[in-house]
Structure formats: C-alpha cells, structure tokens
N, C-alpha and C positions, 0 to 999 in steps of 0.2 A: 504494500499499500504506500509505504513512504517513498519508493523509487518512483511510482506512478504519478504521485502528487508532485514529487520534484520536478518531473518532466512536464506536468501540466504548469506548473508556474514558470518554468522556462519558456514554454510556449506563449505563455500570457506575456511575458516581458518581450518576446521576440516580435509578437503582433501589435503591441501596444503602439498607439499614435506616437507616444513620446520617444519610442526608440529611433536613434537618428539614422533612418534608413535613406531618407531623402524622397519618401514617397508623397510627401506633401507638395513636391514640385511638379508632379504628374496629374494631368486631368484624363489620362488614358483615353485621349481622342476627343473628349467631350468639348474642349474648348474650339477646336476646329469646327464642330458642328453648329456651335452657339454663334460663330462667326458668320454662319450662313443663313442663320433663322432660328425660328423656334424648334426645340428639340423634344421627342417623345422620350423622356428619361427612361421608363420602364422597358419600352422596346429596344432602345439602344443597348441598355444594360444587358438585357437577355440576349440580344444578337451577339455581343461581344462574348458573353459567357460561353454561349453554345458553340461559337465558330472560330474563336481566338483563344480566350483565355483557357477555356476547359481542354480542348485538343491540342494546345500548345504549351503554355506555362504550367497548367495543373499536372499534365501528364508528365512533362519534363521533372517536375517536383517529385512525382511518385518514382519514376524509373531512376532518377538521382538518388533518391532514399534508398531503395533497393540495392543500387550499385555500392553504395558506402556500406551498407549492412552485410554485403557479400565481399566487400575488400577489393572490388572490381573498379579501380580508377580509371582504366582505360575505358570502361563502359561509360563512366560519368562523363568523360571527354567527350565522348560519342553522342551523347545526349545533348551536352552544351553545345557543341557545335552544330547539331541540327537543330536545335531551338533557335540559335542565333540566324541561322540560314532562313528560317520562316519568317523572321522579321523584316519585311521588305524595305521598310521605311528607315532611312538614317537615323532620324530622331528617336524612334523607338529602339532601335538595337544601342544606340548609345546610352538612352536611359537605362535600359535593361542592364547594361554592363556596369554603369555608373553606380546605381542603387545596389547591384549585387555585391561590387567591390567595397562599397561603404559598409554594408551589412557584415561582409567578411571582415573588413578592417576593425570594426566594433567589436566584433566577436573574439577577437584577439585578448580583448580585456575582460568583456562580459562573459563569455564561456571559453576559457581556455582548454579546449578538448582536443584531442589527437586529430579528428575529423577537419576541424577548422584550420588546424597548421598544416595538415597535408593539402588541403585545397588552396590554401593561400600561397603555398610553395608551386603547384600546378599553374595557378594564375599568374603570379609573379614570373614564372619561366616560359609564359604564353603557350603552354601546352593546352590550356582551355580557357576559353573567354571570361567565364565567370558571370553568367547571367543570373538575374535574381533569383528565378525559380529554382535554379540548380543549387545556389548557395544555400538557399533557405531549407531545400529538400535534404542536403548533406549535413546542415547543422541540426536539424530535426532528428535525423538519423543517428547523429553522435551524441544527442542529447537524450535519447530513449523515447522521443515522441513517436508513437506508432503512425504508420503512414495513413491510416483512414482520418484520425485526428489532424495529422499534418495538412494533407490536402484540403480537409472541410475548413480548419482555421485559416489557410491562405486565400482559399476562395472568399472567405467571408471578409477578410482583410482588404482583398480587393475590391469588393462591392462597397464596403465602409468607404474607402479611399475615394471611390468614385462619386458617392452621394455627397461626401464632404466637399468634392471639387464643385459639384453641381451647387451646394449652397454658396460657395464662394464666388461662384460665375453668376450668382443671382438667378439660377433657374428654378430655385425651390426655397423653401424655409426649412427649418430644423425638423418641425414635426412632420411635415410631408416626407422629408428624407427618412425619418425612422420608419414611416409607413411603407416606403419604398424598399427598405432592407427587409421588411416582414414580407412584403408581398414577393420578393424574388427569392426567399428561402427554397420554394420548390424547385426552382432552376439550379441553386447551388447543390442541392441534393442530387439532381440528375446529372449534372456536370461532374460533380465528385465521383459518382459511382461509374461513369463512362471513363474517366482517369484512371481510376483503380483497376479497371479491367485492361489497361495497356500492358503489353508484354514485351515489346520490342521499340527502339528508337524510331523505327518506320511507321509506328502508331501515330507519331508526334507530327501534327500538321495546323495549319491555319487557313482559313479562307474567308477573308472579309474585304473584298475589293473595294467597296464604297468606303469603308473606314480607312483603308490604306490610302485611297485617293484624297481624302479630306485631310488625312495626317501629312501626306506629300505637300498639300497646300499650306498647312499650318506652320510647317518647319521654315517656310518663307514669309510667313506673316510679318508685318513692320511692327505690331505691337502684340506682345504675349504675356500672359500672366503665369502659364504654365510651360515647362519644357516640353510636354506632348499634349 
C-alpha cells in the first residue's frame, strides 16, 4: 500500500500545474483556431484527443512506459523518433521536445531515479529527441506508476491544459471550463483504452490535417500568446 501511495503522490506532483513543465505556454492549437473565428471547444478537444493525442502522444507514453520497464532503451528511442515524425508542424515538434526536456531536467532534482538519469544521457547524446510524452512515460515507469493510471493522468492533464488555455484566450469562463472537463471524460476513457491496446511503434500515428494547417499558420502569426 505504501509503495502504491508513493507512486500516486509522485504522479500528482508530476501532473500538477505548478510543476515547471512549460505546458502553460501551449494552447494545443487552440490559439490558431481562435484567430480564425469562433471555436467549438468540445468538438475540437474531442477531435484532438481521438485523432492526435490518443494515437500519438498517449500511445507513445504507453509504449515508452513498457520499454523502460523491460529495460529496452532502443525500443524507447524508436518510439520517440516515431512520435517526433508524426508531428508535422515545426512549432509542435519544438514544443514537444522543449517541454519534454524541461520535465526531464527538473526530474533530476525532483525524482533522482535511474530511469531519469538514463534517459537524460540518451537525450544529451542525441540518441533520442526527448518528446514530452516519452519522457513522462519513462518517468512514470521509473516511479512505479502503472501504465493505466499513467496514461489516464496524462490525458487528463492535456485536457486540463487545453481548457486553461481556452479561459486565458477568453473562449470560455472557469465554470464552463470545468463542465467541459466533465463532458470530455468519456472521450478520455475511450482514448486511454485505445492507447493501452498498442503493441508496436507502428501503432503510433496522427491524422489531423485541418489542425496541422491551422498550426502551420499560427507559427507565422504576428502576435501570439502561446507557443502553439
């Protein structure tokens, strides 16, 4: 019981908004949409979850988690490179690596575990990019957080970050943002179960052509509140 509770507390620390991951600088594409006009927040979030975050980042997290538990760092690097390749827009790739490396750097102090040290070596040696989902998956594995709780927690963290960005952009208020988080819970469960069913890096993919197009325009916008 004590070990399980310790892993839960470590997960809460890692997913807390106060953890310096840099996630507050990301709108997950939402800012680009708001620059074009009114946004259906629920519909856009569901689309991103089912077609980008779920089959992409969440799947990479699960596979990275399993690779670390198996001691297969070559597989982790394969997953990381595959995830990097699915991010077609430069600002998304840059943001993913930037936040991933920031989490990894902070983990050296917050979670001085072998998995963090080994991954830091690989990233420093450019053997693997260090995307956020892969870094978090590796840390969860090293901290003893089970893969089910790991992927569920990270998907919720994405949704929470998205609605926070929506509030900052003036798309909604705090109460409606919380209602949106409640409404999207069935999607989070479906997406999490799909990610947990992945078995190979080839299961990792992303297909959001409209979101990619909007993001490509956002990175050239003259005024931006968020990196993505």
